[in-house]
C-alpha positions as CSV (number, residue, x, y, z in Angstrom):
1,X,0.1,0.1,0.1
2,X,2.9,2.4,1.0
3,X,4.5,1.6,-2.6
4,X,1.6,2.6,-4.3
5,X,1.1,5.8,-2.5
6,X,4.8,6.7,-3.3
7,X,4.3,6.1,-6.9
8,X,1.3,8.1,-7.2
9,X,3.0,11.1,-5.4
10,X,5.9,10.6,-7.7
11,X,3.9,10.6,-10.7
12,X,1.9,13.8,-9.6
13,X,5.1,15.7,-8.9
14,X,6.4,14.8,-12.2
15,X,3.3,16.1,-13.9
16,X,3.8,19.3,-12.0
17,X,7.5,19.8,-13.0
18,X,6.3,19.2,-16.8
19,X,3.4,22.0,-16.3
20,X,5.8,24.3,-14.7
21,X,8.4,23.9,-17.3
22,X,5.9,24.4,-20.1
23,X,4.3,27.4,-18.6
24,X,8.0,28.9,-18.0
25,X,8.8,28.3,-21.8
26,X,5.6,30.0,-22.8
27,X,6.2,32.9,-20.6
28,X,9.7,33.2,-21.8
29,X,8.6,33.0,-25.5
30,X,5.8,35.9,-24.7
31,X,8.2,38.0,-23.2
32,X,10.7,37.8,-26.1
33,X,8.0,38.3,-28.5
34,X,6.5,41.3,-26.4
35,X,10.4,43.0,-26.2
36,X,10.8,42.4,-29.9
37,X,7.3,44.0,-30.7
38,X,8.2,47.0,-28.4
39,X,11.6,47.4,-30.0
40,X,10.1,47.0,-33.8
41,X,10.3,50.1,-35.8
42,X,8.2,49.9,-39.1
43,X,9.9,50.7,-42.1
44,X,9.2,54.1,-43.6
45,X,6.3,54.6,-46.2
46,X,7.3,55.4,-49.8
47,X,5.6,58.5,-51.1
48,X,5.7,61.1,-53.8
49,X,5.6,64.6,-53.0
50,X,5.4,68.2,-54.6
51,X,6.5,71.7,-53.7
52,X,3.7,74.2,-53.1
53,X,4.2,77.0,-55.6
54,X,3.1,80.5,-56.1
55,X,1.9,80.8,-59.9
56,X,0.3,83.4,-61.6
57,X,-3.2,82.5,-63.2
58,X,-5.0,84.6,-65.8
59,X,-8.4,85.2,-64.7
60,X,-11.0,83.6,-67.0
61,X,-14.8,83.0,-67.3
62,X,-16.2,80.0,-68.8
63,X,-19.5,79.6,-70.7
64,X,-21.0,77.3,-73.4
65,X,-22.4,79.2,-76.7
66,X,-23.4,78.3,-80.4
67,X,-22.2,79.4,-83.5
68,X,-24.1,81.7,-85.4
69,X,-23.7,83.1,-89.1
70,X,-22.9,87.0,-89.3
71,X,-25.5,86.8,-92.4
72,X,-27.7,83.7,-92.6
73,X,-31.1,83.4,-94.7
74,X,-33.1,80.7,-96.3
75,X,-33.5,82.2,-100.0
76,X,-37.1,81.8,-101.0
77,X,-39.7,82.6,-103.8
78,X,-41.1,86.2,-103.4
79,X,-43.8,85.4,-106.1
80,X,-45.5,82.2,-107.4
81,X,-44.0,81.0,-110.7
82,X,-42.5,77.9,-112.4
83,X,-38.9,77.4,-112.3
84,X,-37.1,77.7,-115.7
85,X,-33.6,77.6,-114.7
86,X,-31.5,76.5,-111.7
87,X,-28.2,78.5,-111.8
88,X,-26.5,77.2,-108.6
89,X,-24.8,74.2,-107.4
90,X,-25.5,73.0,-104.0
91,X,-22.9,73.9,-101.5
92,X,-20.9,76.3,-103.8
93,X,-19.9,79.9,-102.8
94,X,-21.6,82.7,-104.6
95,X,-21.1,86.3,-104.8
96,X,-23.8,89.2,-103.9
97,X,-26.2,89.3,-107.1
98,X,-25.5,86.0,-108.5
99,X,-28.4,84.3,-110.3
100,X,-29.7,81.4,-108.3
101,X,-33.2,80.6,-109.8
102,X,-35.0,81.9,-112.9
103,X,-38.7,81.7,-112.8
104,X,-40.9,81.8,-116.2
105,X,-41.4,85.5,-117.1
106,X,-42.3,84.7,-120.6
107,X,-45.8,86.6,-120.1
108,X,-44.5,89.4,-118.3
109,X,-41.6,89.8,-121.2
110,X,-44.5,90.2,-123.6
111,X,-46.6,92.6,-121.4
112,X,-43.3,94.7,-120.8
113,X,-42.6,94.9,-124.5
114,X,-46.3,96.3,-125.0
115,X,-45.8,98.4,-121.8
116,X,-42.5,100.0,-123.0
117,X,-44.0,100.8,-126.6
118,X,-46.9,102.6,-124.7
119,X,-44.4,104.5,-122.3
120,X,-42.6,105.6,-125.5
121,X,-45.8,106.8,-127.3
122,X,-46.7,108.7,-124.1
123,X,-43.3,110.3,-123.8
124,X,-43.7,111.4,-127.5
125,X,-47.1,112.8,-127.0
126,X,-45.7,114.7,-123.8
127,X,-42.9,116.1,-125.5
128,X,-45.1,117.4,-128.4
129,X,-47.6,118.9,-126.1
130,X,-44.7,120.8,-124.3
131,X,-43.3,122.0,-127.5
132,X,-46.8,123.4,-128.6
133,X,-47.5,124.7,-124.9
134,X,-44.0,126.8,-125.4
135,X,-45.7,128.3,-128.7
136,X,-49.0,128.7,-126.9
137,X,-50.7,126.6,-129.1
138,X,-52.4,124.4,-126.9
139,X,-54.0,124.6,-123.4
140,X,-52.3,124.0,-120.4
141,X,-54.5,121.1,-119.4
142,X,-53.6,119.3,-122.4
143,X,-50.0,119.3,-121.5
144,X,-50.8,118.4,-117.9
145,X,-52.9,115.2,-119.2
146,X,-49.9,114.3,-121.6
147,X,-47.6,114.6,-118.8
148,X,-50.0,112.1,-116.5
149,X,-50.2,109.8,-119.5
150,X,-46.4,109.5,-119.8
151,X,-45.8,109.0,-116.1
152,X,-48.8,106.4,-116.0
153,X,-47.2,104.5,-118.9
154,X,-43.7,104.5,-117.5
155,X,-44.9,103.3,-114.1
156,X,-46.7,100.4,-115.8
157,X,-43.6,99.4,-117.6
158,X,-41.7,99.8,-114.3
159,X,-44.2,97.3,-112.3
160,X,-43.6,94.7,-115.0
161,X,-39.9,95.1,-114.5
162,X,-40.2,94.7,-110.8
163,X,-42.2,91.6,-111.5
164,X,-39.6,90.1,-113.6
165,X,-36.9,91.2,-111.4
166,X,-38.6,89.3,-108.3
167,X,-38.9,86.3,-110.5
168,X,-35.2,86.6,-111.0
169,X,-33.9,85.1,-107.9
170,X,-30.6,86.2,-106.8
171,X,-28.1,85.9,-103.9
172,X,-28.8,88.8,-101.9
173,X,-25.0,88.8,-100.2
174,X,-22.1,86.6,-100.7
175,X,-21.6,83.5,-98.8
176,X,-21.8,79.6,-99.1
177,X,-25.0,78.0,-100.5
178,X,-26.8,74.9,-98.7
179,X,-28.6,71.9,-100.3
180,X,-30.8,72.7,-103.0
181,X,-34.7,72.4,-102.1
182,X,-36.4,72.7,-105.5
183,X,-36.4,71.0,-108.7
184,X,-36.4,72.3,-112.5
185,X,-40.0,72.6,-113.7
186,X,-41.2,72.9,-110.3
187,X,-44.2,75.5,-109.4
188,X,-43.1,77.6,-106.4
189,X,-45.6,79.1,-104.0
190,X,-45.2,82.5,-102.3
191,X,-42.3,82.2,-99.7
192,X,-41.4,78.5,-100.6
193,X,-37.7,77.9,-99.6
194,X,-35.3,77.4,-102.3
195,X,-31.8,77.2,-100.7
196,X,-30.0,78.3,-97.4
197,X,-27.2,81.1,-97.8
198,X,-24.7,81.6,-94.9
199,X,-21.8,83.9,-94.7
200,X,-19.1,81.8,-92.9
201,X,-16.1,84.1,-92.4
202,X,-16.2,85.7,-90.0
203,X,-18.6,83.8,-87.8
204,X,-20.5,84.9,-84.5
205,X,-20.4,82.8,-81.1
206,X,-23.2,83.7,-78.8
207,X,-23.1,82.8,-75.1
208,X,-24.3,84.0,-71.7
209,X,-22.9,84.9,-68.6
210,X,-24.4,85.5,-64.8
211,X,-25.3,89.1,-64.3
212,X,-22.9,89.3,-61.5
213,X,-20.1,89.0,-64.3
214,X,-21.3,91.9,-66.5
215,X,-18.9,94.6,-64.7
216,X,-16.0,92.5,-65.7
217,X,-17.1,92.3,-69.5
218,X,-16.2,94.6,-72.2
219,X,-16.3,95.1,-76.0
220,X,-12.9,93.9,-77.3
221,X,-12.3,91.4,-74.6
222,X,-10.3,88.3,-75.8
223,X,-12.0,85.1,-75.9
224,X,-11.0,81.6,-76.6
225,X,-13.2,79.1,-78.4
226,X,-13.1,75.5,-78.4
227,X,-15.2,72.8,-80.2
228,X,-14.8,69.1,-80.7
229,X,-15.3,69.6,-84.4
230,X,-11.7,70.8,-84.4
231,X,-10.4,68.5,-82.0
232,X,-7.5,70.5,-80.0
233,X,-7.4,73.6,-81.9
234,X,-8.1,77.0,-79.7
235,X,-9.8,80.0,-82.0
236,X,-9.2,83.5,-80.6
237,X,-11.8,86.1,-81.1
238,X,-13.0,89.4,-79.6
239,X,-16.3,90.2,-77.8
240,X,-18.1,92.4,-80.3
241,X,-21.5,93.1,-78.7
242,X,-23.1,92.8,-75.1
243,X,-27.0,93.0,-74.8
244,X,-28.1,95.9,-73.2
245,X,-30.8,94.0,-71.0
246,X,-30.6,91.1,-68.9
247,X,-33.0,88.1,-69.4
248,X,-35.6,88.3,-66.5
249,X,-36.0,84.6,-66.3
250,X,-32.4,83.5,-66.3
251,X,-30.8,86.7,-64.8
252,X,-28.2,86.1,-67.5
253,X,-26.9,88.6,-69.9
254,X,-26.0,87.8,-73.6
255,X,-22.7,88.2,-75.3
256,X,-21.5,88.0,-78.6
257,X,-18.0,87.4,-80.0
258,X,-16.6,87.5,-83.4
259,X,-14.1,84.6,-84.6
260,X,-12.3,84.5,-88.1
261,X,-13.2,81.3,-90.1
262,X,-11.3,81.7,-93.3
263,X,-10.8,77.8,-93.6
264,X,-14.7,77.8,-93.2
265,X,-14.6,74.8,-90.6
266,X,-16.8,76.2,-88.4
267,X,-20.3,76.3,-89.2
268,X,-23.6,77.7,-87.6
269,X,-25.2,75.9,-85.2
270,X,-22.3,74.2,-83.6
271,X,-21.9,73.8,-80.0
272,X,-18.7,75.6,-78.4
273,X,-17.0,76.4,-75.3
274,X,-16.2,79.9,-74.5
275,X,-13.1,81.2,-72.4
276,X,-13.3,84.9,-71.5
277,X,-9.9,86.0,-70.8
278,X,-10.1,88.8,-68.3
279,X,-7.3,91.6,-68.1
280,X,-6.3,90.9,-64.5
281,X,-4.2,88.2,-63.5
282,X,-3.7,86.6,-60.0
283,X,-1.2,84.8,-58.1
284,X,-2.2,81.8,-56.3
285,X,-0.8,79.1,-54.0
286,X,-1.2,76.1,-56.2
287,X,-1.0,72.3,-55.4
288,X,-1.9,69.0,-57.0
289,X,-5.6,68.2,-56.6
290,X,-4.6,64.6,-55.6
291,X,-2.8,65.9,-52.5
292,X,-6.1,66.7,-50.9
293,X,-7.7,64.6,-48.3
294,X,-11.3,65.8,-48.5
295,X,-13.2,65.3,-45.3
296,X,-16.8,66.9,-43.9
297,X,-15.0,68.2,-41.2
298,X,-12.3,70.1,-43.2
299,X,-9.8,69.2,-46.2
300,X,-6.1,68.6,-45.5
301,X,-2.9,67.7,-46.6
302,X,0.2,65.7,-45.5
303,X,3.3,68.1,-44.8
304,X,6.9,66.4,-45.3
305,X,8.9,67.8,-42.4
306,X,12.6,66.9,-41.2
307,X,12.9,65.1,-37.9
308,X,15.4,63.6,-35.6
309,X,14.5,60.3,-34.4
310,X,14.7,60.2,-30.5
311,X,15.9,56.7,-30.1
312,X,18.6,56.4,-32.9
313,X,19.4,60.0,-33.4
314,X,19.2,59.7,-37.3
315,X,17.7,62.4,-39.3
316,X,14.5,61.4,-41.0
317,X,11.5,62.9,-42.8
318,X,8.0,62.5,-41.1
319,X,4.4,63.5,-41.7
320,X,2.2,66.3,-40.2
321,X,-1.3,66.6,-41.4
322,X,-2.3,70.5,-42.1
323,X,-5.8,71.6,-42.6
324,X,-6.3,73.7,-45.4
325,X,-9.0,76.0,-47.0
326,X,-9.0,75.5,-50.8
327,X,-9.9,78.1,-53.7
328,X,-10.8,77.7,-57.3
329,X,-9.6,74.6,-59.1
330,X,-8.0,74.4,-62.8
331,X,-7.2,71.4,-64.5
332,X,-5.4,68.8,-62.1
333,X,-4.4,72.0,-59.6
334,X,-6.4,73.7,-56.8
335,X,-5.6,76.9,-55.1
336,X,-5.1,77.1,-51.4
337,X,-6.4,80.3,-49.6
338,X,-5.1,79.3,-46.4
339,X,-2.9,76.7,-44.2
340,X,0.2,76.6,-46.5
341,X,3.0,78.3,-47.6
342,X,5.2,78.6,-50.6
343,X,8.0,76.2,-50.6
344,X,6.6,73.7,-48.3
345,X,6.5,69.9,-49.3
346,X,3.3,68.0,-49.3
347,X,2.4,64.3,-50.4
348,X,0.7,64.1,-53.7
349,X,-0.6,60.5,-53.7
350,X,-2.1,57.8,-51.2
351,X,-2.9,60.1,-48.3
352,X,-5.6,58.0,-47.3
353,X,-3.2,55.3,-45.8
354,X,-0.9,57.8,-44.1
355,X,-0.9,59.1,-40.6
356,X,0.5,61.9,-38.7
357,X,4.2,61.4,-37.5
358,X,4.6,58.4,-40.0
359,X,8.5,58.2,-41.4
360,X,8.7,58.4,-45.0
361,X,10.9,58.4,-48.0
362,X,10.4,60.2,-51.1
363,X,10.3,58.5,-54.6
364,X,8.9,60.7,-57.3
365,X,9.4,58.1,-60.1
366,X,5.6,57.1,-60.3
367,X,4.3,60.9,-59.4
368,X,1.1,61.8,-61.4
369,X,2.1,64.5,-64.1
370,X,-0.4,67.2,-63.0
371,X,-1.4,69.9,-66.0
372,X,-3.2,73.0,-65.9
373,X,-4.8,71.8,-69.2
374,X,-5.0,68.1,-69.0
375,X,-6.1,66.0,-72.0
376,X,-7.0,62.4,-71.0
377,X,-6.7,59.9,-73.7
378,X,-10.3,58.8,-74.7
379,X,-10.8,55.1,-73.5
């Protein structure tokens, strides 16, 4: 019996020794891991940076507009008649007075010959009556009747000539014709359209601006016009007219600028983007828009500052979060009204994964190429 108790005691003691040994080993491992974690220093984060610059920006206003011909009409028939001749080619350039369409005037020409003969006879009778009156061989009333008859006959002939002229349809001004809307032998009605005619050089661009911008506008102000029809080409013109009234519904003022269009690539009805270049130029603190951390409680950026490590004494770069107030943006840049100074270095990308006091190294190999007038590829 005593032997069994001794065996049990030895077994229990051995188990206790094993448990204590395992516990001590684990405690040692955990303390070693804790010490290593406390001594661990995370590697510095790689960031791209930019220097805050003060740059002059031209003051501009932007609007959308439409191109309008300086002169543009739809040439139509002033009188009814049958088309006898079509003298133009669709899309051709014509000069003022060029014949476009000739309506049938055979009846009017016959009447004109009769009217001209009657006018010539009445004129001769008037001249005879005047000669007789000079000799006091007829009454004054006879001279008056002869004069009235001569004027009446001449007016009749002039009326027929006017009808013939109205049936001879000519270009009212120089320009480029549109598509033909009539055919040979067609009988036209009053006002029926024949062809469009537009003066393309120069050309107007009409746009609107809010009434609070009216004080900044003046005739002669430079405008830059772009349209997707001309890819990246920028056309320069001048403001030539400002409407004297403000639209009561929109509170906008209408403005008109004139552009040279010698190549006639701009056409009436096109959509255009208009940039009005104001004479004043402002200087702004400018940073890339990718550097800004936007938040409801305030926008901020990360500043890169020099720092001496308290443990190692080595010089390093760390981050400091700086709240800022933003101004107008242009292209890939945004202006800063307060919170930064020229010459400070800020992080330009990846701000969402950074935190204050973090150690960083600078590598601008993959820094984005910020531009004032970016032109992204069409993907």
